[in-house]
TORPA-4810 file (N, C-alpha, C, O; in nm, 3 decimals):
<nodes>
NODE_1_2.971_0.202_-0.299_2.913_0.311_-0.222_3.020_0.411_-0.186_3.135_0.375_-0.162_M
NODE_2_2.981_0.537_-0.184_3.075_0.644_-0.150_3.019_0.724_-0.033_2.905_0.771_-0.038_Q
NODE_3_3.099_0.740_0.072_3.056_0.818_0.187_3.083_0.966_0.159_3.198_1.007_0.145_E
NODE_4_2.977_1.043_0.151_2.988_1.186_0.120_3.020_1.265_0.245_3.108_1.351_0.246_I
NODE_5_2.948_1.235_0.351_2.970_1.289_0.485_2.962_1.172_0.582_2.910_1.066_0.545_L
NODE_6_3.013_1.187_0.704_2.999_1.076_0.799_2.853_1.031_0.812_2.767_1.106_0.858_P
NODE_7_2.827_0.908_0.771_2.693_0.851_0.781_2.607_0.866_0.658_2.504_0.798_0.646_G
NODE_8_2.645_0.954_0.564_2.566_0.975_0.443_2.637_0.913_0.324_2.748_0.953_0.288_L
NODE_9_2.572_0.814_0.263_2.633_0.736_0.157_2.556_0.751_0.026_2.433_0.746_0.024_W
NODE_10_2.631_0.770_-0.082_2.576_0.764_-0.216_2.589_0.620_-0.264_2.699_0.564_-0.266_D
NODE_11_2.477_0.559_-0.304_2.482_0.422_-0.355_2.520_0.430_-0.503_2.435_0.417_-0.591_I
NODE_12_2.648_0.452_-0.526_2.693_0.480_-0.662_2.702_0.356_-0.750_2.739_0.365_-0.867_N
NODE_13_2.669_0.242_-0.694_2.657_0.121_-0.777_2.544_0.135_-0.879_2.537_0.058_-0.975_E
NODE_14_2.455_0.232_-0.859_2.348_0.256_-0.956_2.398_0.334_-1.076_2.324_0.351_-1.174_L
NODE_15_2.521_0.383_-1.071_2.575_0.463_-1.179_2.565_0.611_-1.148_2.532_0.649_-1.035_G
NODE_16_2.593_0.694_-1.246_2.599_0.838_-1.224_2.476_0.913_-1.274_2.466_1.034_-1.256_S
NODE_17_2.383_0.843_-1.338_2.267_0.911_-1.396_2.169_0.955_-1.288_2.116_1.066_-1.293_V
NODE_18_2.146_0.869_-1.190_2.054_0.900_-1.081_2.116_0.851_-0.951_2.193_0.755_-0.950_V
NODE_19_2.082_0.917_-0.841_2.142_0.885_-0.712_2.035_0.842_-0.612_1.925_0.898_-0.608_H
NODE_20_2.070_0.743_-0.532_1.995_0.705_-0.413_2.092_0.711_-0.296_2.213_0.694_-0.314_A
NODE_21_2.040_0.734_-0.178_2.127_0.759_-0.063_2.089_0.671_0.056_1.974_0.632_0.073_Y
NODE_22_2.190_0.643_0.138_2.171_0.572_0.264_2.219_0.663_0.376_2.329_0.718_0.371_L
NODE_23_2.134_0.678_0.477_2.169_0.759_0.594_2.174_0.668_0.716_2.076_0.603_0.751_W
NODE_24_2.292_0.664_0.781_2.310_0.587_0.904_2.297_0.682_1.021_2.383_0.767_1.043_Q
NODE_25_2.188_0.668_1.097_2.157_0.766_1.200_2.164_0.709_1.341_2.154_0.784_1.438_W
NODE_26_2.180_0.583_1.354_2.201_0.523_1.485_2.322_0.431_1.476_2.392_0.429_1.375_G
NODE_27_2.345_0.356_1.579_2.460_0.266_1.575_2.449_0.171_1.457_2.547_0.144_1.388_K
NODE_28_2.328_0.121_1.434_2.306_0.033_1.318_2.182_0.072_1.239_2.148_0.005_1.141_T
NODE_29_2.113_0.180_1.279_1.987_0.217_1.215_2.011_0.290_1.083_2.101_0.374_1.074_D
NODE_30_1.932_0.256_0.983_1.952_0.306_0.848_1.821_0.358_0.790_1.713_0.309_0.822_L
NODE_31_1.833_0.460_0.704_1.720_0.507_0.623_1.766_0.515_0.478_1.873_0.568_0.448_T
NODE_32_1.685_0.461_0.389_1.712_0.465_0.246_1.632_0.580_0.186_1.513_0.594_0.210_L
NODE_33_1.700_0.662_0.107_1.633_0.774_0.040_1.638_0.750_-0.110_1.743_0.758_-0.172_I
NODE_34_1.521_0.720_-0.167_1.503_0.684_-0.308_1.567_0.550_-0.339_1.646_0.497_-0.260_D
NODE_35_1.532_0.494_-0.456_1.576_0.356_-0.479_1.590_0.322_-0.627_1.574_0.206_-0.665_C
NODE_36_1.619_0.421_-0.710_1.658_0.392_-0.846_1.548_0.335_-0.934_1.429_0.354_-0.908_G
NODE_37_1.591_0.266_-1.039_1.505_0.213_-1.143_1.448_0.076_-1.106_1.497_0.013_-1.012_M
NODE_38_1.346_0.029_-1.178_1.301_-0.109_-1.158_1.418_-0.207_-1.176_1.494_-0.197_-1.272_P
NODE_39_1.428_-0.299_-1.084_1.538_-0.396_-1.088_1.660_-0.355_-1.009_1.747_-0.438_-0.985_G
NODE_40_1.669_-0.229_-0.968_1.788_-0.182_-0.896_1.795_-0.233_-0.753_1.896_-0.213_-0.685_D
NODE_41_1.689_-0.300_-0.706_1.694_-0.353_-0.570_1.810_-0.451_-0.554_1.868_-0.460_-0.446_E
NODE_42_1.843_-0.523_-0.660_1.954_-0.620_-0.653_2.085_-0.547_-0.627_2.163_-0.588_-0.542_V
NODE_43_2.109_-0.440_-0.700_2.233_-0.362_-0.682_2.236_-0.296_-0.545_2.340_-0.293_-0.480_K
NODE_44_2.123_-0.243_-0.501_2.118_-0.172_-0.373_2.146_-0.268_-0.258_2.228_-0.238_-0.171_I
NODE_45_2.079_-0.381_-0.257_2.099_-0.477_-0.148_2.241_-0.532_-0.148_2.300_-0.549_-0.042_L
NODE_46_2.295_-0.559_-0.266_2.432_-0.608_-0.274_2.531_-0.503_-0.227_2.629_-0.536_-0.160_A
NODE_47_2.506_-0.376_-0.261_2.596_-0.268_-0.220_2.596_-0.254_-0.068_2.701_-0.239_-0.007_A
NODE_48_2.477_-0.259_-0.007_2.470_-0.246_0.138_2.545_-0.361_0.206_2.626_-0.338_0.296_L
NODE_49_2.518_-0.480_0.163_2.584_-0.595_0.226_2.734_-0.590_0.204_2.812_-0.626_0.292_R
NODE_50_2.776_-0.547_0.084_2.917_-0.540_0.054_2.993_-0.439_0.138_3.115_-0.449_0.151_G
NODE_51_2.920_-0.342_0.194_2.985_-0.241_0.280_2.952_-0.262_0.427_2.971_-0.172_0.510_H
NODE_52_2.902_-0.381_0.459_2.883_-0.418_0.599_2.752_-0.373_0.660_2.735_-0.380_0.782_G
NODE_53_2.657_-0.327_0.578_2.527_-0.285_0.629_2.427_-0.400_0.613_2.425_-0.469_0.511_F
NODE_54_2.347_-0.419_0.714_2.243_-0.521_0.711_2.113_-0.456_0.661_2.060_-0.369_0.730_D
NODE_55_2.061_-0.495_0.545_1.936_-0.434_0.496_1.820_-0.446_0.594_1.727_-0.366_0.590_P
NODE_56_1.825_-0.545_0.683_1.719_-0.559_0.783_1.718_-0.442_0.881_1.620_-0.424_0.954_A
NODE_57_1.825_-0.363_0.884_1.832_-0.248_0.974_1.779_-0.120_0.910_1.786_-0.013_0.971_H
NODE_58_1.725_-0.130_0.788_1.659_-0.013_0.727_1.528_0.010_0.800_1.439_-0.075_0.798_I
NODE_59_1.517_0.125_0.864_1.399_0.156_0.946_1.290_0.229_0.870_1.174_0.231_0.910_R
NODE_60_1.330_0.291_0.756_1.232_0.366_0.678_1.290_0.387_0.538_1.411_0.400_0.521_R
NODE_61_1.201_0.389_0.437_1.238_0.426_0.301_1.166_0.556_0.269_1.043_0.561_0.266_I
NODE_62_1.244_0.661_0.245_1.190_0.792_0.213_1.197_0.813_0.062_1.302_0.793_0.001_L
NODE_63_1.086_0.853_0.004_1.080_0.877_-0.140_1.062_1.027_-0.165_0.964_1.087_-0.121_I
NODE_64_1.159_1.085_-0.235_1.148_1.229_-0.264_1.036_1.258_-0.362_0.968_1.360_-0.352_T
NODE_65_1.015_1.166_-0.459_0.906_1.184_-0.555_0.890_1.056_-0.636_0.978_0.970_-0.638_H
NODE_66_0.775_1.045_-0.703_0.734_0.918_-0.763_0.772_0.908_-0.910_0.687_0.878_-0.993_A
NODE_67_0.898_0.932_-0.944_0.947_0.909_-1.079_1.006_0.769_-1.089_1.048_0.711_-0.988_D
NODE_68_1.009_0.716_-1.210_1.057_0.580_-1.233_1.199_0.559_-1.183_1.233_0.450_-1.138_V
NODE_69_1.283_0.663_-1.190_1.423_0.648_-1.149_1.445_0.676_-1.001_1.559_0.673_-0.954_D
NODE_70_1.339_0.704_-0.928_1.351_0.728_-0.784_1.271_0.628_-0.700_1.303_0.605_-0.584_H
NODE_71_1.167_0.569_-0.760_1.089_0.468_-0.686_1.076_0.338_-0.765_0.991_0.255_-0.733_M
NODE_72_1.160_0.320_-0.867_1.146_0.205_-0.954_1.153_0.070_-0.883_1.079_-0.022_-0.917_G
NODE_73_1.241_0.058_-0.786_1.258_-0.070_-0.716_1.193_-0.069_-0.578_1.223_-0.153_-0.494_S
NODE_74_1.104_0.027_-0.555_1.048_0.046_-0.421_0.969_-0.076_-0.374_0.988_-0.121_-0.261_L
NODE_75_0.881_-0.128_-0.458_0.798_-0.240_-0.413_0.883_-0.360_-0.373_0.859_-0.422_-0.270_K
NODE_76_0.983_-0.392_-0.456_1.069_-0.507_-0.427_1.147_-0.485_-0.297_1.161_-0.578_-0.217_A
NODE_77_1.198_-0.364_-0.277_1.273_-0.336_-0.154_1.183_-0.340_-0.031_1.221_-0.395_0.072_L
NODE_78_1.065_-0.283_-0.043_0.972_-0.285_0.071_0.939_-0.429_0.110_0.932_-0.461_0.229_K
NODE_79_0.917_-0.514_0.011_0.885_-0.653_0.041_1.003_-0.726_0.104_0.984_-0.816_0.186_Q
NODE_80_1.124_-0.686_0.067_1.243_-0.755_0.117_1.281_-0.710_0.257_1.306_-0.793_0.344_T
NODE_81_1.286_-0.578_0.279_1.338_-0.529_0.407_1.229_-0.500_0.509_1.258_-0.477_0.627_V
NODE_82_1.103_-0.502_0.465_0.988_-0.484_0.556_0.989_-0.349_0.626_0.941_-0.337_0.738_K
NODE_83_1.044_-0.248_0.560_1.049_-0.114_0.620_0.932_-0.031_0.571_0.887_-0.049_0.458_A
NODE_84_0.880_0.059_0.655_0.772_0.147_0.610_0.822_0.246_0.504_0.937_0.290_0.505_P
NODE_85_0.732_0.280_0.414_0.759_0.376_0.308_0.692_0.508_0.343_0.576_0.511_0.383_V
NODE_86_0.768_0.617_0.327_0.714_0.750_0.357_0.732_0.841_0.238_0.835_0.838_0.170_A
NODE_87_0.632_0.922_0.212_0.637_1.025_0.108_0.548_1.141_0.152_0.478_1.130_0.253_C
NODE_88_0.550_1.250_0.077_0.459_1.360_0.107_0.316_1.315_0.082_0.290_1.233_-0.006_H
NODE_89_0.224_1.370_0.160_0.083_1.330_0.149_0.029_1.353_0.008_-0.056_1.277_-0.040_S
NODE_90_0.077_1.458_-0.060_0.028_1.488_-0.195_0.082_1.388_-0.297_0.021_1.367_-0.402_V
NODE_91_0.197_1.326_-0.268_0.259_1.233_-0.362_0.201_1.092_-0.351_0.232_1.006_-0.433_E
NODE_92_0.118_1.070_-0.252_0.059_0.937_-0.230_-0.009_0.884_-0.356_0.006_0.767_-0.390_K
NODE_93_-0.083_0.970_-0.426_-0.158_0.926_-0.543_-0.065_0.873_-0.653_-0.097_0.775_-0.719_D
NODE_94_0.050_0.938_-0.672_0.143_0.893_-0.775_0.215_0.764_-0.735_0.246_0.682_-0.821_L
NODE_95_0.243_0.745_-0.606_0.302_0.619_-0.564_0.205_0.504_-0.587_0.245_0.394_-0.626_L
NODE_96_0.079_0.530_-0.563_-0.021_0.424_-0.577_-0.064_0.405_-0.722_-0.114_0.299_-0.759_E
NODE_97_-0.045_0.509_-0.804_-0.085_0.504_-0.946_0.026_0.567_-1.030_0.009_0.677_-1.082_H
NODE_98_0.140_0.498_-1.045_0.255_0.559_-1.112_0.229_0.602_-1.256_0.296_0.692_-1.306_P
NODE_99_0.133_0.541_-1.322_0.109_0.576_-1.462_0.035_0.708_-1.477_0.015_0.756_-1.589_R
NODE_100_-0.006_0.768_-1.366_-0.062_0.902_-1.372_0.045_1.008_-1.395_0.015_1.121_-1.433_K
NODE_101_0.170_0.972_-1.372_0.281_1.065_-1.393_0.290_1.100_-1.541_0.292_1.012_-1.627_R
NODE_102_0.294_1.232_-1.571_0.294_1.277_-1.709_0.405_1.379_-1.732_0.448_1.447_-1.639_Q
NODE_103_0.451_1.391_-1.858_0.547_1.497_-1.892_0.483_1.635_-1.877_0.367_1.650_-1.839_P
NODE_104_0.563_1.735_-1.909_0.521_1.874_-1.894_0.402_1.907_-1.982_0.376_1.843_-2.084_A
NODE_105_0.329_2.010_-1.940_0.214_2.059_-2.017_0.260_2.163_-2.118_0.220_2.280_-2.114_K
NODE_106_0.344_2.118_-2.208_0.400_2.203_-2.314_0.383_2.129_-2.446_0.354_2.009_-2.445_T
NODE_107_0.400_2.197_-2.560_0.390_2.125_-2.687_0.481_2.003_-2.695_0.439_1.898_-2.741_P
NODE_108_0.606_2.017_-2.649_0.698_1.904_-2.651_0.652_1.794_-2.555_0.660_1.675_-2.587_A
NODE_109_0.603_1.835_-2.438_0.554_1.738_-2.341_0.435_1.659_-2.393_0.429_1.537_-2.378_G
NODE_110_0.339_1.731_-2.454_0.224_1.661_-2.511_0.265_1.570_-2.626_0.207_1.464_-2.645_Y
NODE_111_0.366_1.612_-2.703_0.409_1.534_-2.819_0.468_1.400_-2.778_0.452_1.301_-2.850_A
NODE_112_0.536_1.394_-2.664_0.601_1.269_-2.625_0.512_1.181_-2.537_0.552_1.070_-2.501_I
NODE_113_0.393_1.227_-2.501_0.310_1.148_-2.411_0.277_1.008_-2.463_0.282_0.913_-2.385_R
NODE_114_0.244_0.991_-2.590_0.219_0.852_-2.636_0.342_0.762_-2.621_0.331_0.647_-2.578_P
NODE_115_0.460_0.815_-2.656_0.582_0.736_-2.642_0.612_0.710_-2.494_0.652_0.600_-2.457_L
NODE_116_0.592_0.811_-2.411_0.615_0.797_-2.267_0.526_0.687_-2.209_0.570_0.607_-2.127_Y
NODE_117_0.399_0.684_-2.252_0.307_0.581_-2.204_0.350_0.442_-2.251_0.340_0.345_-2.176_A
NODE_118_0.398_0.433_-2.374_0.442_0.305_-2.427_0.566_0.254_-2.353_0.574_0.137_-2.317_L
NODE_119_0.662_0.344_-2.331_0.785_0.305_-2.262_0.754_0.254_-2.121_0.818_0.162_-2.071_I
NODE_120_0.655_0.315_-2.057_0.618_0.276_-1.922_0.563_0.135_-1.912_0.550_0.081_-1.802_G
NODE_121_0.529_0.075_-2.025_0.480_-0.063_-2.026_0.593_-0.165_-2.035_0.573_-0.283_-2.009_L
NODE_122_0.712_-0.118_-2.073_0.825_-0.209_-2.090_0.882_-0.246_-1.953_0.892_-0.160_-1.865_L
NODE_123_0.920_-0.372_-1.934_0.969_-0.416_-1.801_1.078_-0.329_-1.740_1.073_-0.305_-1.619_P
NODE_124_1.178_-0.280_-1.815_1.282_-0.198_-1.750_1.231_-0.065_-1.696_1.299_0.001_-1.617_P
NODE_125_1.110_-0.024_-1.738_1.057_0.105_-1.697_0.920_0.093_-1.628_0.856_0.194_-1.598_F
NODE_126_0.877_-0.028_-1.604_0.744_-0.049_-1.547_0.753_-0.038_-1.395_0.820_-0.118_-1.330_R
NODE_127_0.684_0.061_-1.339_0.690_0.088_-1.196_0.571_0.022_-1.127_0.456_0.045_-1.164_V
NODE_128_0.599_-0.059_-1.028_0.492_-0.123_-0.951_0.435_-0.024_-0.850_0.511_0.047_-0.784_A
NODE_129_0.304_-0.018_-0.837_0.245_0.073_-0.738_0.277_0.031_-0.596_0.291_-0.088_-0.566_P
NODE_130_0.287_0.130_-0.509_0.316_0.105_-0.367_0.227_0.196_-0.284_0.213_0.315_-0.312_V
NODE_131_0.167_0.139_-0.183_0.089_0.219_-0.088_0.181_0.266_0.024_0.234_0.183_0.098_R
NODE_132_0.202_0.397_0.038_0.291_0.444_0.145_0.232_0.418_0.282_0.110_0.418_0.301_P
NODE_133_0.321_0.396_0.377_0.279_0.369_0.515_0.271_0.497_0.598_0.195_0.505_0.695_D
NODE_134_0.351_0.596_0.559_0.358_0.721_0.636_0.349_0.838_0.540_0.420_0.843_0.439_Q
NODE_135_0.261_0.933_0.571_0.243_1.052_0.488_0.301_1.173_0.560_0.269_1.199_0.676_L
NODE_136_0.385_1.245_0.490_0.460_1.355_0.548_0.402_1.489_0.503_0.333_1.497_0.401_L
NODE_137_0.432_1.593_0.579_0.388_1.728_0.545_0.505_1.825_0.557_0.607_1.794_0.619_V
NODE_138_0.490_1.940_0.497_0.594_2.041_0.498_0.630_2.082_0.641_0.542_2.108_0.723_D
NODE_139_0.759_2.088_0.669_0.807_2.130_0.800_0.810_2.022_0.906_0.853_2.047_1.019_G
NODE_140_0.765_1.902_0.871_0.762_1.793_0.969_0.904_1.750_1.005_0.990_1.737_0.918_Q
NODE_141_0.927_1.729_1.132_1.057_1.680_1.179_1.053_1.529_1.194_0.967_1.473_1.261_D
NODE_142_1.148_1.464_1.129_1.165_1.320_1.145_1.275_1.300_1.248_1.394_1.296_1.215_L
NODE_143_1.235_1.288_1.373_1.329_1.295_1.485_1.432_1.183_1.482_1.547_1.203_1.521_R
NODE_144_1.391_1.065_1.436_1.486_0.954_1.436_1.606_0.986_1.347_1.720_0.972_1.390_E
NODE_145_1.579_1.028_1.223_1.687_1.056_1.129_1.746_1.196_1.146_1.859_1.221_1.103_E
NODE_146_1.670_1.286_1.208_1.715_1.424_1.221_1.678_1.513_1.104_1.728_1.625_1.093_G
NODE_147_1.590_1.465_1.014_1.553_1.541_0.896_1.435_1.634_0.922_1.347_1.605_1.003_F
NODE_148_1.435_1.746_0.851_1.316_1.829_0.836_1.266_1.812_0.693_1.343_1.824_0.598_T
NODE_149_1.138_1.784_0.679_1.076_1.765_0.548_1.045_1.902_0.488_0.981_1.986_0.552_V
NODE_150_1.090_1.924_0.365_1.060_2.049_0.294_0.981_2.013_0.168_1.032_1.943_0.080_I
NODE_151_0.859_2.061_0.160_0.778_2.038_0.041_0.830_2.128_-0.071_0.829_2.251_-0.059_H
NODE_152_0.876_2.067_-0.179_0.934_2.141_-0.292_0.864_2.100_-0.421_0.924_2.034_-0.506_T
NODE_153_0.737_2.137_-0.437_0.660_2.092_-0.553_0.702_2.161_-0.682_0.775_2.260_-0.682_P
NODE_154_0.652_2.106_-0.791_0.680_2.161_-0.924_0.716_2.049_-1.019_0.646_2.025_-1.117_G
NODE_155_0.826_1.980_-0.989_0.864_1.863_-1.068_0.755_1.757_-1.056_0.714_1.698_-1.156_H
NODE_156_0.709_1.733_-0.934_0.587_1.658_-0.907_0.513_1.733_-0.796_0.573_1.815_-0.727_T
NODE_157_0.383_1.706_-0.780_0.306_1.784_-0.680_0.353_1.765_-0.536_0.346_1.857_-0.456_P
NODE_158_0.400_1.643_-0.504_0.439_1.616_-0.366_0.588_1.594_-0.348_0.629_1.523_-0.256_G
NODE_159_0.667_1.654_-0.433_0.813_1.640_-0.421_0.860_1.695_-0.286_0.810_1.797_-0.239_H
NODE_160_0.956_1.625_-0.225_1.014_1.674_-0.100_1.166_1.676_-0.109_1.227_1.600_-0.184_I
NODE_161_1.224_1.766_-0.032_1.367_1.767_-0.003_1.382_1.744_0.148_1.289_1.768_0.224_S
NODE_162_1.500_1.699_0.188_1.523_1.662_0.329_1.644_1.736_0.381_1.755_1.721_0.330_L
NODE_163_1.622_1.816_0.484_1.729_1.895_0.545_1.768_1.838_0.679_1.683_1.814_0.765_L
NODE_164_1.899_1.816_0.698_1.951_1.778_0.829_2.020_1.903_0.886_2.134_1.934_0.852_H
NODE_165_1.948_1.973_0.971_1.998_2.102_1.021_2.124_2.086_1.104_2.216_2.167_1.094_K
NODE_166_2.130_1.982_1.187_2.247_1.964_1.273_2.372_1.936_1.190_2.478_1.993_1.216_E
NODE_167_2.360_1.850_1.092_2.475_1.813_1.008_2.490_1.906_0.887_2.589_1.898_0.815_K
NODE_168_2.392_1.992_0.864_2.397_2.098_0.762_2.408_2.041_0.620_2.487_2.088_0.538_R
NODE_169_2.328_1.938_0.594_2.322_1.890_0.456_2.178_1.880_0.409_2.085_1.862_0.488_F
NODE_170_2.161_1.893_0.277_2.030_1.889_0.213_2.030_1.779_0.107_2.115_1.778_0.018_L
NODE_171_1.934_1.689_0.117_1.905_1.594_0.009_1.793_1.658_-0.072_1.678_1.657_-0.029_I
NODE_172_1.827_1.712_-0.187_1.736_1.801_-0.258_1.645_1.727_-0.356_1.550_1.786_-0.408_V
NODE_173_1.674_1.597_-0.382_1.594_1.527_-0.481_1.613_1.587_-0.619_1.726_1.614_-0.661_G
NODE_174_1.502_1.610_-0.690_1.509_1.671_-0.822_1.462_1.816_-0.822_1.439_1.873_-0.929_D
NODE_175_1.446_1.875_-0.704_1.408_2.017_-0.701_1.517_2.104_-0.762_1.489_2.211_-0.815_A
NODE_176_1.641_2.057_-0.754_1.756_2.118_-0.819_1.840_2.007_-0.881_1.834_1.892_-0.837_L
NODE_177_1.918_2.042_-0.980_2.015_1.949_-1.038_2.148_2.022_-1.051_2.151_2.145_-1.066_A
NODE_178_2.256_1.948_-1.046_2.390_2.006_-1.059_2.454_1.951_-1.187_2.520_1.847_-1.186_N
NODE_179_2.432_2.021_-1.296_2.476_1.976_-1.427_2.605_2.048_-1.464_2.606_2.170_-1.482_R
NODE_180_2.714_1.972_-1.475_2.845_2.028_-1.510_2.881_2.144_-1.416_2.928_2.249_-1.458_K
NODE_181_2.857_2.119_-1.286_2.886_2.214_-1.178_2.808_2.344_-1.193_2.855_2.449_-1.150_D
NODE_182_2.691_2.338_-1.255_2.604_2.454_-1.267_2.466_2.414_-1.217_2.406_2.319_-1.267_K
NODE_183_2.417_2.488_-1.117_2.285_2.458_-1.063_2.176_2.492_-1.164_2.185_2.590_-1.238_L
NODE_184_2.075_2.409_-1.166_1.958_2.433_-1.250_1.837_2.368_-1.187_1.848_2.295_-1.088_G
NODE_185_1.722_2.395_-1.244_1.600_2.336_-1.195_1.581_2.195_-1.247_1.670_2.141_-1.313_G
NODE_186_1.468_2.135_-1.217_1.441_1.999_-1.265_1.424_1.996_-1.416_1.405_2.100_-1.480_P
NODE_187_1.432_1.875_-1.473_1.420_1.859_-1.618_1.290_1.919_-1.668_1.181_1.880_-1.624_A
NODE_188_1.301_2.015_-1.760_1.186_2.092_-1.805_1.080_2.001_-1.866_0.961_2.020_-1.842_V
NODE_189_1.123_1.903_-1.944_1.028_1.819_-2.016_0.942_1.734_-1.922_0.835_1.688_-1.960_L
NODE_190_0.989_1.714_-1.799_0.915_1.632_-1.703_0.877_1.711_-1.578_0.868_1.657_-1.468_F
NODE_191_0.855_1.841_-1.597_0.813_1.927_-1.486_0.682_1.995_-1.524_0.684_2.100_-1.589_T
NODE_192_0.569_1.937_-1.483_0.439_1.991_-1.523_0.406_2.128_-1.466_0.320_2.198_-1.520_P
NODE_193_0.473_2.168_-1.358_0.441_2.295_-1.292_0.569_2.376_-1.272_0.622_2.383_-1.161_D
NODE_194_0.621_2.437_-1.381_0.749_2.510_-1.369_0.742_2.630_-1.277_0.842_2.668_-1.216_P
NODE_195_0.623_2.691_-1.265_0.609_2.806_-1.176_0.640_2.766_-1.031_0.718_2.831_-0.963_F
NODE_196_0.577_2.658_-0.986_0.602_2.613_-0.849_0.741_2.552_-0.834_0.796_2.554_-0.724_N
NODE_197_0.797_2.498_-0.941_0.935_2.448_-0.933_1.030_2.563_-0.901_1.122_2.546_-0.821_A
NODE_198_1.009_2.680_-0.962_1.092_2.796_-0.931_1.063_2.850_-0.791_1.154_2.890_-0.720_Q
NODE_199_0.936_2.850_-0.752_0.902_2.893_-0.617_0.967_2.804_-0.512_1.005_2.852_-0.405_R
NODE_200_0.981_2.675_-0.542_1.046_2.584_-0.448_1.194_2.617_-0.431_1.248_2.609_-0.321_S
NODE_201_1.259_2.656_-0.541_1.399_2.698_-0.532_1.410_2.825_-0.449_1.500_2.838_-0.366_I
NODE_202_1.319_2.917_-0.470_1.316_3.041_-0.391_1.295_3.008_-0.242_1.360_3.068_-0.156_W
NODE_203_1.207_2.915_-0.214_1.181_2.874_-0.076_1.307_2.818_-0.010_1.339_2.853_0.103_K
NODE_204_1.377_2.731_-0.082_1.502_2.676_-0.029_1.603_2.786_-0.001_1.673_2.783_0.100_L
NODE_205_1.611_2.883_-0.093_1.709_2.991_-0.079_1.677_3.082_0.038_1.765_3.116_0.117_A
NODE_206_1.551_3.122_0.050_1.514_3.223_0.149_1.492_3.167_0.288_1.517_3.235_0.387_K
NODE_207_1.445_3.044_0.296_1.407_2.991_0.426_1.510_2.898_0.486_1.520_2.886_0.608_K
NODE_208_1.589_2.831_0.401_1.673_2.723_0.452_1.821_2.735_0.417_1.903_2.664_0.477_Y
NODE_209_1.859_2.821_0.324_1.996_2.819_0.273_2.101_2.843_0.381_2.211_2.789_0.375_A
NODE_210_2.067_2.924_0.480_2.165_2.955_0.585_2.194_2.833_0.673_2.289_2.835_0.752_D
NODE_211_2.113_2.728_0.660_2.135_2.605_0.738_2.203_2.496_0.656_2.212_2.381_0.700_S
NODE_212_2.250_2.531_0.535_2.300_2.429_0.442_2.446_2.454_0.406_2.483_2.565_0.366_I
NODE_213_2.528_2.353_0.420_2.663_2.352_0.363_2.669_2.258_0.243_2.710_2.297_0.134_D
NODE_214_2.629_2.131_0.265_2.641_2.027_0.164_2.505_2.002_0.100_2.402_1.997_0.167_T
NODE_215_2.506_1.986_-0.033_2.384_1.954_-0.107_2.412_1.830_-0.191_2.511_1.823_-0.263_V
NODE_216_2.322_1.731_-0.181_2.331_1.614_-0.269_2.204_1.607_-0.352_2.097_1.648_-0.307_V
NODE_217_2.217_1.556_-0.474_2.115_1.570_-0.577_2.068_1.434_-0.626_2.138_1.333_-0.615_F
NODE_218_1.948_1.433_-0.682_1.905_1.316_-0.756_1.985_1.300_-0.884_2.008_1.188_-0.931_G
NODE_219_2.027_1.414_-0.940_2.103_1.414_-1.065_2.216_1.516_-1.053_2.192_1.636_-1.038_H
NODE_220_2.338_1.469_-1.062_2.453_1.557_-1.054_2.539_1.529_-0.933_2.499_1.459_-0.841_G
NODE_221_2.659_1.584_-0.936_2.756_1.560_-0.828_2.722_1.648_-0.708_2.662_1.754_-0.724_V
NODE_222_2.760_1.604_-0.588_2.729_1.683_-0.469_2.809_1.812_-0.462_2.917_1.823_-0.519_P
NODE_223_2.753_1.909_-0.391_2.826_2.030_-0.351_2.864_2.009_-0.206_2.777_2.000_-0.119_I
NODE_224_2.992_2.000_-0.178_3.037_1.962_-0.044_3.041_2.078_0.053_3.028_2.057_0.174_L
NODE_225_3.058_2.199_0.004_3.060_2.316_0.093_3.005_2.436_0.018_3.013_2.443_-0.104_S
NODE_226_2.949_2.530_0.093_2.894_2.650_0.032_2.766_2.627_-0.046_2.728_2.709_-0.129_G
NODE_227_2.699_2.515_-0.019_2.579_2.481_-0.094_2.466_2.580_-0.077_2.395_2.611_-0.172_G
NODE_228_2.449_2.630_0.045_2.342_2.726_0.069_2.361_2.854_-0.011_2.265_2.909_-0.066_G
NODE_229_2.484_2.902_-0.018_2.513_3.022_-0.096_2.490_2.997_-0.244_2.443_3.085_-0.316_E
NODE_230_2.522_2.878_-0.290_2.499_2.845_-0.430_2.349_2.847_-0.462_2.307_2.895_-0.568_R
NODE_231_2.269_2.796_-0.370_2.124_2.798_-0.391_2.073_2.942_-0.393_1.988_2.977_-0.475_I
NODE_232_2.123_3.025_-0.304_2.084_3.166_-0.304_2.119_3.233_-0.437_2.038_3.308_-0.492_K
NODE_233_2.237_3.207_-0.486_2.280_3.266_-0.612_2.191_3.222_-0.727_2.157_3.301_-0.815_Q
NODE_234_2.154_3.095_-0.727_2.070_3.045_-0.836_1.931_3.107_-0.829_1.874_3.145_-0.931_H
NODE_235_1.876_3.118_-0.708_1.745_3.183_-0.694_1.750_3.327_-0.741_1.655_3.376_-0.804_A
NODE_236_1.861_3.396_-0.710_1.875_3.535_-0.754_1.881_3.543_-0.907_1.827_3.636_-0.967_A
NODE_237_1.945_3.445_-0.969_1.951_3.443_-1.116_1.812_3.422_-1.176_1.778_3.482_-1.278_E
NODE_238_1.732_3.339_-1.113_1.597_3.313_-1.164_1.510_3.438_-1.155_1.439_3.473_-1.249_I
NODE_239_1.517_3.504_-1.041_1.425_3.614_-1.015_1.485_3.752_-1.040_1.418_3.853_-1.026_Y
NODE_240_1.614_3.755_-1.078_1.675_3.883_-1.109_1.687_3.975_-0.991_1.668_4.096_-1.004_G
NODE_241_1.717_3.918_-0.874_1.727_3.997_-0.752_1.862_3.973_-0.687_1.937_3.885_-0.729_T
NODE_242_1.890_4.051_-0.586_2.009_4.029_-0.504_1.992_3.900_-0.427_1.882_3.869_-0.381_S
NODE_243_2.101_3.821_-0.413_2.094_3.695_-0.339_2.063_3.716_-0.193_2.023_3.622_-0.125_E
NODE_244_2.080_3.837_-0.143_2.050_3.866_-0.003_1.911_3.925_0.013_1.870_3.955_0.125_N
</nodes>
């Protein structure tokens, strides 16, 4: 595990392809944000214990979106730590029915759908359905953790990002990615609604960027400072406007 900011940990035992995070918000209180691929519960629990965290102190599991690499081990973790699962109200259907998740509505997306469906049957990629305990909405404050929920749809209908205004960091999920130190949107092939994916980036830039220094991603290395300005710049590149 790597501490990015005081209390915010990247569970890097999962590797560099996808990230899950641990937020320590009380003396011993913990929140898990996303949980990797099916089977990753073993690595996550071992990582927590190895760094002195008691998994029984996880008070909530927050899911940014219902992709195999973000909720793959959710059912196993929920059963183990007995913590409530929270997601956006719109994402509830995908958590409960993971096989409804589909690639983009493009020729390439339609072409890979049979293979995508087949891969989803294989044990390393088979996602167990989970009924969320708490349904979140845009702008909701999670007072315990200090997060503000930001609905950032496009990659999935109920995708969320989590802003900690006091500590000035954003857990952006897959609404943005940091590929080779260059900001970009979510993976095109798995983004059924690219229009709203871009609108979500615009929303982050215009409404929240001034409250952001650090940005951590589902995919890519963190931006430790100046993250809000980077988001503004990327939104300006998308829409061909001034970042201000």
